[in-house]
PyMOL CGO cylinders between C-alpha atoms (Angstrom):
from pymol import cmd
from pymol.cgo import CYLINDER

trace = [
    CYLINDER, 88.16, 114.52, 162.25, 87.04, 114.13, 158.90, 0.3, 1, 1, 1, 1, 1, 1,
    CYLINDER, 87.04, 114.13, 158.90, 83.94, 112.50, 159.62, 0.3, 1, 1, 1, 1, 1, 1,
    CYLINDER, 83.94, 112.50, 159.62, 83.20, 115.60, 162.44, 0.3, 1, 1, 1, 1, 1, 1,
    CYLINDER, 83.20, 115.60, 162.44, 83.70, 118.22, 159.83, 0.3, 1, 1, 1, 1, 1, 1,
    CYLINDER, 83.70, 118.22, 159.83, 81.22, 116.52, 157.59, 0.3, 1, 1, 1, 1, 1, 1,
    CYLINDER, 81.22, 116.52, 157.59, 78.86, 116.42, 160.65, 0.3, 1, 1, 1, 1, 1, 1,
    CYLINDER, 78.86, 116.42, 160.65, 79.37, 120.03, 161.77, 0.3, 1, 1, 1, 1, 1, 1,
    CYLINDER, 79.37, 120.03, 161.77, 78.85, 120.98, 158.02, 0.3, 1, 1, 1, 1, 1, 1,
    CYLINDER, 78.85, 120.98, 158.02, 75.76, 119.36, 157.62, 0.3, 1, 1, 1, 1, 1, 1,
    CYLINDER, 75.76, 119.36, 157.62, 74.11, 120.23, 161.06, 0.3, 1, 1, 1, 1, 1, 1,
    CYLINDER, 74.11, 120.23, 161.06, 74.84, 123.80, 159.78, 0.3, 1, 1, 1, 1, 1, 1,
    CYLINDER, 74.84, 123.80, 159.78, 73.40, 123.39, 156.47, 0.3, 1, 1, 1, 1, 1, 1,
    CYLINDER, 73.40, 123.39, 156.47, 70.12, 122.30, 158.13, 0.3, 1, 1, 1, 1, 1, 1,
    CYLINDER, 70.12, 122.30, 158.13, 69.99, 124.73, 160.41, 0.3, 1, 1, 1, 1, 1, 1,
    CYLINDER, 69.99, 124.73, 160.41, 70.29, 127.46, 157.57, 0.3, 1, 1, 1, 1, 1, 1,
    CYLINDER, 70.29, 127.46, 157.57, 68.05, 125.77, 155.15, 0.3, 1, 1, 1, 1, 1, 1,
    CYLINDER, 68.05, 125.77, 155.15, 65.36, 125.94, 158.76, 0.3, 1, 1, 1, 1, 1, 1,
    CYLINDER, 65.36, 125.94, 158.76, 66.20, 130.19, 158.92, 0.3, 1, 1, 1, 1, 1, 1,
    CYLINDER, 66.20, 130.19, 158.92, 65.48, 130.44, 155.19, 0.3, 1, 1, 1, 1, 1, 1,
    CYLINDER, 65.48, 130.44, 155.19, 62.20, 128.04, 155.60, 0.3, 1, 1, 1, 1, 1, 1,
    CYLINDER, 62.20, 128.04, 155.60, 61.06, 130.06, 158.30, 0.3, 1, 1, 1, 1, 1, 1,
    CYLINDER, 61.06, 130.06, 158.30, 62.44, 133.41, 156.38, 0.3, 1, 1, 1, 1, 1, 1,
    CYLINDER, 62.44, 133.41, 156.38, 60.39, 132.49, 153.55, 0.3, 1, 1, 1, 1, 1, 1,
    CYLINDER, 60.39, 132.49, 153.55, 57.20, 131.45, 155.19, 0.3, 1, 1, 1, 1, 1, 1,
    CYLINDER, 57.20, 131.45, 155.19, 57.37, 134.91, 157.82, 0.3, 1, 1, 1, 1, 1, 1,
    CYLINDER, 57.37, 134.91, 157.82, 57.43, 136.76, 153.79, 0.3, 1, 1, 1, 1, 1, 1,
    CYLINDER, 57.43, 136.76, 153.79, 54.54, 134.68, 151.98, 0.3, 1, 1, 1, 1, 1, 1,
    CYLINDER, 54.54, 134.68, 151.98, 52.16, 135.22, 155.17, 0.3, 1, 1, 1, 1, 1, 1,
    CYLINDER, 52.16, 135.22, 155.17, 53.10, 138.85, 155.09, 0.3, 1, 1, 1, 1, 1, 1,
    CYLINDER, 53.10, 138.85, 155.09, 52.29, 139.51, 151.47, 0.3, 1, 1, 1, 1, 1, 1,
    CYLINDER, 52.29, 139.51, 151.47, 48.75, 140.80, 150.70, 0.3, 1, 1, 1, 1, 1, 1,
    CYLINDER, 48.75, 140.80, 150.70, 48.69, 138.07, 147.83, 0.3, 1, 1, 1, 1, 1, 1,
    CYLINDER, 48.69, 138.07, 147.83, 46.80, 135.16, 149.45, 0.3, 1, 1, 1, 1, 1, 1,
    CYLINDER, 46.80, 135.16, 149.45, 49.69, 132.12, 150.36, 0.3, 1, 1, 1, 1, 1, 1,
    CYLINDER, 49.69, 132.12, 150.36, 48.23, 129.87, 148.13, 0.3, 1, 1, 1, 1, 1, 1,
    CYLINDER, 48.23, 129.87, 148.13, 48.58, 132.31, 145.01, 0.3, 1, 1, 1, 1, 1, 1,
    CYLINDER, 48.58, 132.31, 145.01, 52.31, 133.51, 146.49, 0.3, 1, 1, 1, 1, 1, 1,
    CYLINDER, 52.31, 133.51, 146.49, 52.95, 129.80, 146.90, 0.3, 1, 1, 1, 1, 1, 1,
    CYLINDER, 52.95, 129.80, 146.90, 51.73, 128.87, 143.32, 0.3, 1, 1, 1, 1, 1, 1,
    CYLINDER, 51.73, 128.87, 143.32, 54.14, 131.61, 142.18, 0.3, 1, 1, 1, 1, 1, 1,
    CYLINDER, 54.14, 131.61, 142.18, 57.08, 131.03, 144.14, 0.3, 1, 1, 1, 1, 1, 1,
    CYLINDER, 57.08, 131.03, 144.14, 56.85, 127.28, 142.93, 0.3, 1, 1, 1, 1, 1, 1,
    CYLINDER, 56.85, 127.28, 142.93, 56.69, 128.45, 139.09, 0.3, 1, 1, 1, 1, 1, 1,
    CYLINDER, 56.69, 128.45, 139.09, 58.99, 130.71, 139.68, 0.3, 1, 1, 1, 1, 1, 1,
    CYLINDER, 58.99, 130.71, 139.68, 60.94, 128.22, 140.64, 0.3, 1, 1, 1, 1, 1, 1,
    CYLINDER, 60.94, 128.22, 140.64, 60.79, 125.92, 138.08, 0.3, 1, 1, 1, 1, 1, 1,
    CYLINDER, 60.79, 125.92, 138.08, 61.03, 128.68, 135.26, 0.3, 1, 1, 1, 1, 1, 1,
    CYLINDER, 61.03, 128.68, 135.26, 64.75, 129.55, 137.08, 0.3, 1, 1, 1, 1, 1, 1,
    CYLINDER, 64.75, 129.55, 137.08, 65.62, 125.94, 136.25, 0.3, 1, 1, 1, 1, 1, 1,
    CYLINDER, 65.62, 125.94, 136.25, 64.65, 125.78, 132.60, 0.3, 1, 1, 1, 1, 1, 1,
    CYLINDER, 64.65, 125.78, 132.60, 67.83, 125.84, 130.48, 0.3, 1, 1, 1, 1, 1, 1,
    CYLINDER, 67.83, 125.84, 130.48, 67.94, 129.16, 128.30, 0.3, 1, 1, 1, 1, 1, 1,
    CYLINDER, 67.94, 129.16, 128.30, 66.34, 127.14, 124.85, 0.3, 1, 1, 1, 1, 1, 1,
    CYLINDER, 66.34, 127.14, 124.85, 64.03, 126.18, 127.75, 0.3, 1, 1, 1, 1, 1, 1,
    CYLINDER, 64.03, 126.18, 127.75, 62.91, 129.55, 128.98, 0.3, 1, 1, 1, 1, 1, 1,
    CYLINDER, 62.91, 129.55, 128.98, 63.29, 131.30, 125.27, 0.3, 1, 1, 1, 1, 1, 1,
    CYLINDER, 63.29, 131.30, 125.27, 60.61, 128.72, 124.48, 0.3, 1, 1, 1, 1, 1, 1,
    CYLINDER, 60.61, 128.72, 124.48, 58.12, 129.54, 127.40, 0.3, 1, 1, 1, 1, 1, 1,
    CYLINDER, 58.12, 129.54, 127.40, 59.21, 133.94, 126.66, 0.3, 1, 1, 1, 1, 1, 1,
    CYLINDER, 59.21, 133.94, 126.66, 58.06, 132.87, 122.89, 0.3, 1, 1, 1, 1, 1, 1,
    CYLINDER, 58.06, 132.87, 122.89, 54.86, 130.90, 124.09, 0.3, 1, 1, 1, 1, 1, 1,
    CYLINDER, 54.86, 130.90, 124.09, 53.76, 133.77, 126.47, 0.3, 1, 1, 1, 1, 1, 1,
    CYLINDER, 53.76, 133.77, 126.47, 54.30, 136.42, 123.73, 0.3, 1, 1, 1, 1, 1, 1,
    CYLINDER, 54.30, 136.42, 123.73, 51.84, 134.25, 121.17, 0.3, 1, 1, 1, 1, 1, 1,
    CYLINDER, 51.84, 134.25, 121.17, 49.18, 133.62, 123.97, 0.3, 1, 1, 1, 1, 1, 1,
    CYLINDER, 49.18, 133.62, 123.97, 49.27, 137.41, 124.41, 0.3, 1, 1, 1, 1, 1, 1,
    CYLINDER, 49.27, 137.41, 124.41, 48.79, 138.18, 120.78, 0.3, 1, 1, 1, 1, 1, 1,
    CYLINDER, 48.79, 138.18, 120.78, 45.84, 135.21, 120.93, 0.3, 1, 1, 1, 1, 1, 1,
    CYLINDER, 45.84, 135.21, 120.93, 44.24, 137.08, 123.51, 0.3, 1, 1, 1, 1, 1, 1,
    CYLINDER, 44.24, 137.08, 123.51, 45.06, 140.94, 122.47, 0.3, 1, 1, 1, 1, 1, 1,
    CYLINDER, 45.06, 140.94, 122.47, 43.30, 139.35, 119.07, 0.3, 1, 1, 1, 1, 1, 1,
    CYLINDER, 43.30, 139.35, 119.07, 40.39, 138.58, 121.14, 0.3, 1, 1, 1, 1, 1, 1,
    CYLINDER, 40.39, 138.58, 121.14, 39.84, 141.86, 122.35, 0.3, 1, 1, 1, 1, 1, 1,
    CYLINDER, 39.84, 141.86, 122.35, 39.65, 143.29, 119.66, 0.3, 1, 1, 1, 1, 1, 1,
    CYLINDER, 39.65, 143.29, 119.66, 37.18, 141.02, 117.41, 0.3, 1, 1, 1, 1, 1, 1,
    CYLINDER, 37.18, 141.02, 117.41, 34.37, 141.57, 120.73, 0.3, 1, 1, 1, 1, 1, 1,
    CYLINDER, 34.37, 141.57, 120.73, 35.40, 145.28, 120.64, 0.3, 1, 1, 1, 1, 1, 1,
    CYLINDER, 35.40, 145.28, 120.64, 34.01, 144.87, 116.52, 0.3, 1, 1, 1, 1, 1, 1,
    CYLINDER, 34.01, 144.87, 116.52, 31.63, 142.72, 117.74, 0.3, 1, 1, 1, 1, 1, 1,
    CYLINDER, 31.63, 142.72, 117.74, 29.96, 145.11, 119.94, 0.3, 1, 1, 1, 1, 1, 1,
    CYLINDER, 29.96, 145.11, 119.94, 30.76, 148.07, 117.50, 0.3, 1, 1, 1, 1, 1, 1,
    CYLINDER, 30.76, 148.07, 117.50, 29.02, 146.02, 114.63, 0.3, 1, 1, 1, 1, 1, 1,
    CYLINDER, 29.02, 146.02, 114.63, 26.17, 145.45, 117.23, 0.3, 1, 1, 1, 1, 1, 1,
    CYLINDER, 26.17, 145.45, 117.23, 25.82, 148.95, 117.90, 0.3, 1, 1, 1, 1, 1, 1,
    CYLINDER, 25.82, 148.95, 117.90, 26.00, 150.22, 114.37, 0.3, 1, 1, 1, 1, 1, 1,
    CYLINDER, 26.00, 150.22, 114.37, 23.01, 147.73, 113.66, 0.3, 1, 1, 1, 1, 1, 1,
    CYLINDER, 23.01, 147.73, 113.66, 21.22, 148.78, 116.27, 0.3, 1, 1, 1, 1, 1, 1,
    CYLINDER, 21.22, 148.78, 116.27, 21.20, 152.20, 115.69, 0.3, 1, 1, 1, 1, 1, 1,
    CYLINDER, 21.20, 152.20, 115.69, 20.62, 151.52, 111.66, 0.3, 1, 1, 1, 1, 1, 1,
    CYLINDER, 20.62, 151.52, 111.66, 17.12, 149.76, 113.06, 0.3, 1, 1, 1, 1, 1, 1,
    CYLINDER, 17.12, 149.76, 113.06, 16.34, 152.09, 115.07, 0.3, 1, 1, 1, 1, 1, 1,
    CYLINDER, 16.34, 152.09, 115.07, 16.41, 154.95, 112.54, 0.3, 1, 1, 1, 1, 1, 1,
    CYLINDER, 16.41, 154.95, 112.54, 14.56, 152.76, 110.54, 0.3, 1, 1, 1, 1, 1, 1,
    CYLINDER, 14.56, 152.76, 110.54, 11.87, 152.43, 112.71, 0.3, 1, 1, 1, 1, 1, 1,
    CYLINDER, 11.87, 152.43, 112.71, 11.22, 155.91, 113.53, 0.3, 1, 1, 1, 1, 1, 1,
    CYLINDER, 11.22, 155.91, 113.53, 11.34, 156.73, 109.87, 0.3, 1, 1, 1, 1, 1, 1,
    CYLINDER, 11.34, 156.73, 109.87, 9.35, 154.05, 108.13, 0.3, 1, 1, 1, 1, 1, 1,
    CYLINDER, 9.35, 154.05, 108.13, 7.09, 152.38, 111.08, 0.3, 1, 1, 1, 1, 1, 1,
    CYLINDER, 7.09, 152.38, 111.08, 6.77, 155.04, 113.01, 0.3, 1, 1, 1, 1, 1, 1,
    CYLINDER, 6.77, 155.04, 113.01, 5.48, 157.89, 110.69, 0.3, 1, 1, 1, 1, 1, 1,
    CYLINDER, 5.48, 157.89, 110.69, 3.27, 155.54, 108.36, 0.3, 1, 1, 1, 1, 1, 1,
    CYLINDER, 3.27, 155.54, 108.36, 0.97, 155.17, 111.61, 0.3, 1, 1, 1, 1, 1, 1,
    CYLINDER, 0.97, 155.17, 111.61, 0.30, 159.41, 112.29, 0.3, 1, 1, 1, 1, 1, 1,
    CYLINDER, 0.30, 159.41, 112.29, -1.26, 160.66, 108.86, 0.3, 1, 1, 1, 1, 1, 1,
]
cmd.load_cgo(trace, "trace")
């Protein structure tokens, strides 16, 4: 009797796994994202959920650090662009005032 119960539970578990796999596959294909990107996201999310709490905290802290690093890079690029623009304006004004006027008496 116990052997039959185990077999019926095993069969039911396989049926549920098959049903879940079909539903996940249909949801993946119905999203606007490509299935490979969605699959990668799902795998990373599953791995993240399997981490212990200290691991999740470490990933969060690392993500915040990478975010601040990227924001710093963006600010440096903006300041570089502004510096190049100011130097360009100063050179243009200097050219117009000194070199362009010396050609015309």
